[in-house]
TORTI-808523 format. One record per residue (C-alpha): residue in three letters; x, y, z; residue number from 1. Coordinates in Angstrom, 3 decimals, padded with zeros to 6 digits. Example, Ala and Ser with C-alpha at 12.3 -4.5 7.8 and 13.67 -1.06 7.14 Angstrom:
BEGIN
> code|x|y|z|pos
> ALA|012.300|-004.500|007.800|1
> SER|013.670|-001.060|007.140|2
***
This chain:
BEGIN
> code|x|y|z|pos
> ILE|-074.601|018.639|-047.969|1
> TRP|-076.244|022.559|-048.608|2
> LYS|-079.834|021.020|-050.202|3
> LYS|-080.016|018.847|-046.391|4
> ILE|-079.453|021.421|-044.717|5
> LEU|-082.280|024.128|-046.260|6
> GLY|-084.578|020.971|-047.730|7
> LYS|-084.045|022.247|-051.380|8
> LYS|-084.273|019.729|-054.192|9
> LYS|-082.419|021.762|-056.462|10
> PRO|-080.233|021.630|-057.562|11
> ALA|-080.010|018.337|-059.764|12
> VAL|-077.416|016.395|-058.822|13
> VAL|-075.536|013.916|-061.445|14
> GLU|-071.987|011.738|-060.708|15
> THR|-070.602|010.316|-063.497|16
> TYR|-068.705|006.828|-062.247|17
> HIS|-066.089|005.845|-064.086|18
> ALA|-064.953|002.803|-061.976|19
> VAL|-067.041|000.028|-063.145|20
> GLY|-065.579|-003.302|-062.408|21
> MET|-062.210|-001.398|-061.710|22
> ASN|-059.959|-002.601|-059.426|23
> ILE|-059.823|-000.939|-056.773|24
> SER|-060.410|-001.923|-052.246|25
> LYS|-063.190|-003.040|-051.262|26
> TYR|-063.546|-000.002|-048.592|27
> HIS|-063.327|002.751|-051.470|28
> ARG|-066.136|000.503|-053.298|29
> TRP|-067.989|000.747|-050.709|30
> LEU|-067.462|004.966|-049.879|31
> HIS|-067.746|005.252|-053.463|32
> SER|-071.062|003.670|-053.230|33
> GLN|-071.985|005.356|-050.485|34
> LEU|-072.128|008.620|-051.717|35
> ALA|-073.992|007.710|-055.031|36
> ALA|-076.294|007.290|-053.280|37
> ARG|-077.233|010.405|-052.208|38
> ARG|-077.489|011.952|-055.807|39
> ASP|-080.150|012.593|-057.851|40
> ALA|-078.941|010.481|-060.348|41
> LEU|-075.731|008.061|-061.158|42
> VAL|-074.521|006.834|-064.823|43
> LEU|-072.637|003.534|-064.861|44
> MET|-069.736|003.707|-067.991|45
> ALA|-070.577|000.107|-067.773|46
> GLU|-072.389|-002.721|-065.824|47
> ASP|-071.081|-005.179|-063.358|48
> GLU|-072.208|-007.399|-060.350|49
> TYR|-071.547|-005.233|-057.289|50
> TRP|-073.155|-002.200|-059.702|51
> ASN|-076.374|-004.078|-060.756|52
> ALA|-077.523|-005.373|-057.008|53
> PHE|-075.886|-001.254|-055.933|54
> LEU|-078.783|-000.795|-058.252|55
> LEU|-081.353|-002.883|-057.289|56
> LYS|-081.631|-002.227|-053.752|57
> HIS|-082.470|001.708|-054.828|58
> PRO|-084.606|001.373|-056.988|59
> HIS|-085.269|004.974|-056.969|60
> LEU|-082.215|006.579|-058.148|61
> LEU|-082.555|007.664|-061.154|62
> SER|-079.526|005.608|-063.544|63
> LYS|-078.364|004.343|-066.677|64
> ILE|-075.366|003.170|-068.090|65
> ILE|-074.039|005.180|-071.064|66
> PRO|-070.645|003.592|-072.431|67
> ASN|-067.782|005.688|-073.816|68
> GLY|-068.744|007.917|-077.361|69
> ILE|-065.777|009.558|-079.511|70
> SER|-065.741|011.614|-082.187|71
> ILE|-066.546|009.902|-086.060|72
> SER|-064.500|012.975|-087.511|73
> ALA|-062.396|012.145|-090.750|74
> GLN|-058.965|010.742|-089.964|75
> GLU|-055.825|012.782|-091.340|76
> THR|-054.875|010.778|-094.287|77
> ILE|-051.361|008.993|-093.536|78
> ASP|-049.558|008.463|-096.760|79
> GLN|-046.797|005.536|-097.336|80
> GLU|-043.892|007.915|-096.765|81
> MET|-044.883|008.944|-093.770|82
> ARG|-045.746|006.001|-092.863|83
> LEU|-042.383|003.943|-093.895|84
> ASN|-040.718|007.033|-092.478|85
> TYR|-041.648|006.655|-088.908|86
> ARG|-041.246|003.068|-088.964|87
> ARG|-037.874|004.304|-090.102|88
> GLU|-037.789|005.968|-087.005|89
> LEU|-038.625|003.707|-084.568|90
> GLY|-036.094|001.396|-085.890|91
> ILE|-038.385|-001.572|-087.834|92
> PRO|-037.045|-003.134|-090.783|93
> ASP|-039.294|-002.037|-093.942|94
> ASP|-038.998|-005.937|-094.694|95
> CYS|-041.222|-006.441|-091.506|96
> LYS|-044.430|-007.612|-093.090|97
> PHE|-046.721|-006.909|-089.802|98
> ILE|-047.110|-004.800|-086.868|99
> ILE|-049.384|-005.647|-083.394|100
> GLY|-049.064|-002.709|-081.552|101
> THR|-051.382|-000.646|-078.818|102
> VAL|-051.938|002.369|-077.228|103
> GLY|-051.699|004.056|-074.258|104
> ASN|-050.638|005.351|-070.747|105
> LEU|-047.796|003.170|-069.109|106
> ARG|-049.014|002.833|-065.674|107
> GLN|-048.821|000.264|-062.888|108
> ASP|-052.868|-000.287|-062.639|109
> ARG|-052.807|-000.974|-066.274|110
> LYS|-050.467|-003.772|-066.008|111
> PRO|-048.105|-003.224|-069.251|112
> TRP|-045.961|-006.147|-068.617|113
> LEU|-048.516|-008.542|-069.975|114
> TYR|-048.106|-007.262|-073.945|115
> ILE|-044.845|-008.435|-072.990|116
> GLU|-046.537|-011.688|-072.083|117
> ILE|-048.049|-011.584|-075.281|118
> PHE|-045.605|-010.490|-077.809|119
> SER|-043.247|-012.642|-077.083|120
> GLU|-045.137|-015.862|-077.515|121
> VAL|-046.974|-014.007|-081.262|122
> ALA|-042.772|-013.442|-081.997|123
> ARG|-042.417|-017.556|-080.943|124
> VAL|-044.906|-018.452|-083.718|125
> LEU|-043.842|-015.833|-086.683|126
> GLY|-041.027|-014.748|-086.095|127
> SER|-038.620|-011.644|-087.000|128
> GLN|-041.743|-010.956|-090.020|129
> VAL|-043.890|-009.359|-087.413|130
> HIS|-042.472|-006.137|-085.009|131
> PHE|-044.679|-004.953|-081.967|132
> VAL|-045.074|-001.424|-081.231|133
> ILE|-046.555|-000.044|-077.633|134
> VAL|-046.965|003.708|-078.030|135
> GLY|-048.106|005.946|-074.572|136
> GLY|-046.324|008.240|-072.032|137
> GLY|-045.650|007.071|-068.563|138
> LYS|-042.827|007.422|-065.408|139
> GLU|-039.593|006.419|-066.018|140
> SER|-039.553|003.508|-063.521|141
> GLU|-042.314|001.813|-065.712|142
> PHE|-040.436|002.326|-068.046|143
> ASP|-037.673|000.821|-067.187|144
> ARG|-039.286|-002.196|-066.179|145
> LEU|-041.328|-002.595|-068.641|146
> LYS|-037.499|-002.177|-070.334|147
> LEU|-035.916|-005.102|-068.144|148
> VAL|-038.917|-006.907|-068.672|149
> ILE|-038.467|-006.834|-073.034|150
> ASN|-034.577|-008.044|-071.924|151
> GLU|-036.234|-011.088|-070.199|152
> HIS|-037.779|-012.498|-072.744|153
> GLY|-034.983|-011.534|-075.463|154
> LEU|-037.201|-008.994|-077.469|155
> GLU|-034.621|-006.063|-077.766|156
> GLY|-034.966|-004.939|-081.033|157
> ARG|-038.094|-006.511|-081.335|158
> ILE|-040.374|-004.207|-078.991|159
> HIS|-040.542|-000.575|-079.646|160
> LEU|-041.423|002.013|-076.971|161
> PRO|-041.705|005.460|-079.030|162
> GLY|-043.590|006.910|-075.841|163
> LEU|-045.745|009.565|-075.976|164
> SER|-047.346|010.519|-079.361|165
> LEU|-049.125|013.502|-079.727|166
> ASN|-050.772|012.511|-082.664|167
> PRO|-052.056|008.575|-082.640|168
> ASP|-053.066|008.593|-085.981|169
> ILE|-049.385|008.114|-086.788|170
> PRO|-048.550|005.387|-085.160|171
> ARG|-052.279|003.057|-086.166|172
> SER|-051.686|004.142|-089.018|173
> ILE|-049.118|001.233|-088.713|174
> MET|-050.354|-001.447|-086.967|175
> ASP|-052.175|-004.379|-088.889|176
> LEU|-054.024|-005.769|-085.525|177
> TYR|-054.259|-003.095|-081.883|178
> VAL|-054.099|-005.339|-078.348|179
> THR|-055.869|-003.010|-075.452|180
> LEU|-057.509|-003.377|-072.590|181
> ASN|-060.500|-004.602|-070.973|182
> VAL|-062.586|-004.975|-067.393|183
> GLY|-065.178|-007.296|-068.902|184
> SER|-067.088|-005.721|-071.446|185
> LEU|-065.708|-002.497|-071.492|186
> THR|-062.760|-001.146|-073.166|187
> GLY|-061.417|002.617|-073.291|188
> ILE|-061.309|005.502|-075.464|189
> ALA|-057.471|004.417|-076.649|190
> ALA|-059.572|001.276|-078.451|191
> LEU|-062.539|003.024|-079.921|192
> GLU|-060.392|005.206|-081.409|193
> ALA|-058.441|002.262|-083.110|194
> ALA|-062.229|000.013|-084.406|195
> SER|-063.041|003.447|-086.236|196
> SER|-060.009|003.898|-088.235|197
> PHE|-060.811|-000.574|-089.164|198
> LEU|-058.135|-001.549|-087.474|199
> PRO|-058.722|-005.036|-086.000|200
> VAL|-059.032|-004.575|-082.426|201
> LEU|-058.143|-007.593|-079.437|202
> ALA|-058.153|-007.181|-075.721|203
> ILE|-056.326|-008.530|-072.481|204
> GLN|-059.821|-008.904|-069.774|205
> LEU|-058.198|-007.687|-066.490|206
> ARG|-061.428|-009.822|-064.928|207
> ALA|-059.936|-013.207|-064.658|208
> GLU|-063.880|-014.202|-064.343|209
> TYR|-064.877|-012.912|-066.979|210
> ASN|-066.358|-015.194|-070.029|211
> CYS|-066.392|-013.606|-073.128|212
> GLY|-069.489|-013.920|-074.277|213
> LEU|-071.158|-014.015|-078.519|214
> GLU|-072.330|-010.853|-077.426|215
> ASP|-069.571|-008.796|-077.139|216
> TRP|-067.754|-006.841|-079.588|217
> ILE|-064.364|-006.757|-078.774|218
> TRP|-062.395|-010.642|-077.784|219
> SER|-060.839|-010.918|-074.920|220
> SER|-059.300|-013.516|-072.886|221
> SER|-056.730|-012.749|-069.349|222
> ASP|-054.798|-015.817|-070.420|223
> PRO|-051.821|-014.304|-072.464|224
> LEU|-051.566|-017.625|-074.439|225
> LYS|-055.186|-017.421|-076.120|226
> LEU|-054.817|-013.864|-076.905|227
> ALA|-051.421|-014.742|-078.239|228
> GLY|-053.227|-017.439|-080.190|229
> LYS|-055.817|-015.388|-082.145|230
> ALA|-053.701|-012.238|-082.878|231
> ILE|-051.315|-015.607|-084.835|232
> GLU|-054.688|-016.737|-086.072|233
> LEU|-055.488|-012.919|-087.896|234
> ILE|-052.110|-011.757|-087.813|235
> GLN|-051.668|-015.382|-090.709|236
> SER|-055.103|-014.503|-092.318|237
> PRO|-055.861|-010.855|-093.665|238
> ILE|-059.127|-011.871|-095.080|239
> ASP|-060.130|-012.265|-090.414|240
> ARG|-058.940|-008.882|-090.581|241
> LYS|-060.424|-007.028|-092.741|242
> ALA|-063.549|-008.445|-091.905|243
> LEU|-063.770|-008.148|-087.968|244
> ALA|-062.129|-004.628|-089.002|245
> GLU|-065.072|-003.524|-091.061|246
> LYS|-067.600|-005.253|-088.041|247
> GLN|-066.154|-003.390|-084.983|248
> ALA|-065.567|000.363|-087.266|249
> GLY|-069.224|-000.489|-087.495|250
> TYR|-070.259|-001.304|-084.069|251
> VAL|-068.225|001.902|-083.068|252
> ARG|-070.237|003.506|-085.562|253
> ALA|-073.937|002.379|-084.583|254
> TYR|-073.060|002.722|-080.550|255
> HIS|-070.367|004.570|-079.805|256
> THR|-070.147|007.778|-080.649|257
> THR|-070.187|010.827|-079.004|258
> GLU|-073.922|012.045|-080.111|259
> MET|-075.103|008.901|-079.483|260
> MET|-073.749|009.810|-075.490|261
> MET|-074.756|013.520|-075.436|262
> GLU|-078.275|011.995|-076.631|263
> SER|-078.492|009.496|-073.797|264
> TYR|-077.161|012.441|-071.253|265
> PHE|-079.790|014.897|-072.367|266
> LYS|-081.938|012.775|-071.739|267
> LEU|-080.445|012.285|-068.234|268
> TYR|-080.004|015.349|-066.921|269
> GLN|-084.257|016.036|-068.588|270
> VAL|-085.567|014.065|-066.296|271
> ALA|-083.295|014.619|-063.110|272
> ILE|-084.285|017.699|-063.676|273
> GLU|-087.696|017.396|-063.467|274
> ARG|-087.679|015.414|-061.140|275
> THR|-086.177|018.908|-058.922|276
> GLN|-088.892|020.133|-060.029|277
> LYS|-092.058|018.079|-058.694|278
***
């Protein structure tokens, strides 16, 4: 409004839009697009059909897709004693062979109950040799709902809810397989951190119409049974788990570092600034 009133070009206004592919109302998405059209530049976290069409309608809007990035730093050393103590704190028996888990916010829009459907099928096939950990904070009502679903599936004592972890390296260190949420090809920071620590990752796909392709570095499905089947395959094959972990860790280091993200932003900012000076 300030620039329009005074007829000024400066400063350059750049918006980074995080809700690509998210389940928001059509009205709010339209409103967001109306605001985005008035920026000097627009950064999207990923692609989707709506925003692809939006950019085609606004060819003069400077735009770029810049995916999330994480800092690849030395992981904290979690020794065997620390891992064993953490397992025991959660109530996981010493003879449990495998642990499948996730780290994230327990919010209704993230549908944490979907994990229970997957874990239930894995538990049915693999029996007591596998336990499950869902790490994260949230409202008490969401925890109560999750516990109710766990009880309905007869998995009390098998699925552990330790709450918020101030050091996610510790819970990740006891996991053999990590399950996350994807929206299309877009994944979250927690999954990037898991993959960077050589923990193999699968994803619950929140877009039912999305078909996971060969270009997807994280295999995903909206079908809990298919995802459970994939998890069972990996749990039963240490060689495949290791190969997937190495492949995904390499991908994060190649495409999802904060250094690469920062460089992309700075280049975009520079072009946006140069445009305001013409």
